[in-house]
C-alpha positions as CSV (number, residue, x, y, z in Angstrom):
1,M,50.7,-20.3,16.7
2,E,51.0,-17.6,19.4
3,I,52.3,-18.3,22.9
4,H,50.7,-16.1,25.6
5,D,52.4,-17.5,28.6
6,P,55.4,-15.1,29.5
7,L,57.5,-17.9,30.9
8,A,57.0,-20.1,27.8
9,Q,57.9,-17.1,25.7
10,R,61.2,-16.6,27.6
11,I,62.0,-20.3,27.4
12,L,61.4,-20.3,23.6
13,L,63.5,-17.1,23.2
14,I,66.4,-18.6,25.2
15,S,66.2,-21.8,23.3
16,A,66.2,-20.0,20.0
17,L,69.2,-17.9,21.0
18,Y,71.1,-21.0,22.2
19,V,70.5,-22.8,18.9
20,F,71.6,-19.7,17.0
21,A,74.8,-19.3,19.1
22,L,75.6,-23.0,18.8
23,A,75.1,-22.9,15.0
24,A,77.3,-19.8,14.6
25,F,80.1,-21.4,16.7
26,L,80.0,-24.7,14.9
27,G,79.8,-23.0,11.5
28,Y,82.8,-20.9,12.3
29,Q,84.7,-24.0,13.5
30,V,83.9,-25.9,10.4
31,I,84.7,-23.1,7.9
32,S,88.0,-22.2,9.6
33,R,89.3,-25.7,9.1
34,V,88.7,-25.9,5.4
35,P,91.9,-25.8,3.3
36,P,92.2,-22.9,0.8
37,L,91.9,-25.2,-2.1
38,L,88.4,-26.1,-1.2
39,H,87.0,-22.6,-0.7
40,T,85.6,-22.2,-4.2
41,P,83.5,-25.5,-4.2
42,L,82.4,-24.7,-0.7
43,M,81.2,-21.2,-1.7
44,S,79.3,-22.7,-4.6
45,A,77.6,-25.3,-2.3
46,T,76.4,-22.5,-0.1
47,N,74.1,-21.4,-2.9
48,A,72.0,-24.5,-2.2
49,I,71.7,-23.5,1.4
50,S,70.7,-20.0,0.4
51,G,68.0,-21.5,-1.8
52,I,66.6,-23.3,1.1
53,S,66.5,-20.1,3.1
54,L,64.7,-18.5,0.2
55,V,62.0,-21.2,0.2
56,G,61.6,-20.7,4.0
57,S,61.3,-16.9,3.6
58,I,58.7,-17.3,0.9
59,V,56.6,-19.6,3.2
60,M,56.9,-17.0,5.9
61,A,55.9,-14.1,3.7
62,G,53.0,-15.9,2.1
63,G,51.6,-17.6,5.1
64,N,48.7,-16.5,7.3
65,Y,50.8,-14.8,9.9
66,P,50.6,-11.5,11.7
67,K,51.6,-8.4,9.7
68,L,55.1,-8.0,11.3
69,C,55.9,-11.6,10.3
70,T,54.8,-11.0,6.7
71,I,56.9,-7.8,6.5
72,L,59.9,-9.6,7.9
73,G,59.3,-12.5,5.5
74,F,59.2,-10.1,2.6
75,I,62.5,-8.6,3.7
76,A,63.9,-12.1,4.0
77,V,62.8,-13.0,0.5
78,V,64.6,-9.9,-0.9
79,C,67.8,-10.7,1.0
80,S,67.8,-14.4,0.2
81,T,67.2,-13.7,-3.5
82,T,70.0,-11.2,-3.5
83,N,72.3,-13.8,-1.8
84,V,71.4,-16.6,-4.3
85,V,71.8,-14.4,-7.4
86,G,75.0,-12.9,-6.2
87,G,76.4,-16.4,-5.3
88,F,75.7,-17.6,-8.8
89,V,77.2,-14.5,-10.4
90,I,80.4,-14.9,-8.3
91,T,80.6,-18.6,-9.1
92,D,80.2,-17.9,-12.8
93,R,83.1,-15.3,-12.6
94,M,85.3,-17.8,-10.8
95,L,84.6,-20.5,-13.4
96,R,85.5,-18.1,-16.2
97,M,89.0,-17.8,-14.7
98,F,89.6,-21.5,-15.4
99,K,88.7,-21.4,-19.1
100,R,91.5,-21.8,-21.5
101,K,92.4,-18.7,-23.5
102,D,91.8,-20.2,-27.0
103,I,88.3,-21.5,-26.0
104,A,87.4,-18.1,-24.4
105,K,88.2,-16.2,-27.6
106,K,85.8,-18.4,-29.7
107,D,82.9,-17.4,-27.5
């Protein structure tokens, strides 16, 4: 879907920037009020959100869109995949810190 009207394009851009700024502000406000004890579970839960962005980027890369959108979709797939894999690796490392020493030696 392409919009050819310059006024509609400007309105769409301003609306998208407004939503982005509002999401960034609300995200910062929510995260800054989380107690330190809950940081680890919160970080693990963000992997699910990263997975959703991965699905969205796959749709963008594989859809019948202009070439620029496909290239940006591919870059988004690479970045989202890196984010998901890195999140699970870090979560695994954090969970290893909570293993008891006698159980860890048997593995």
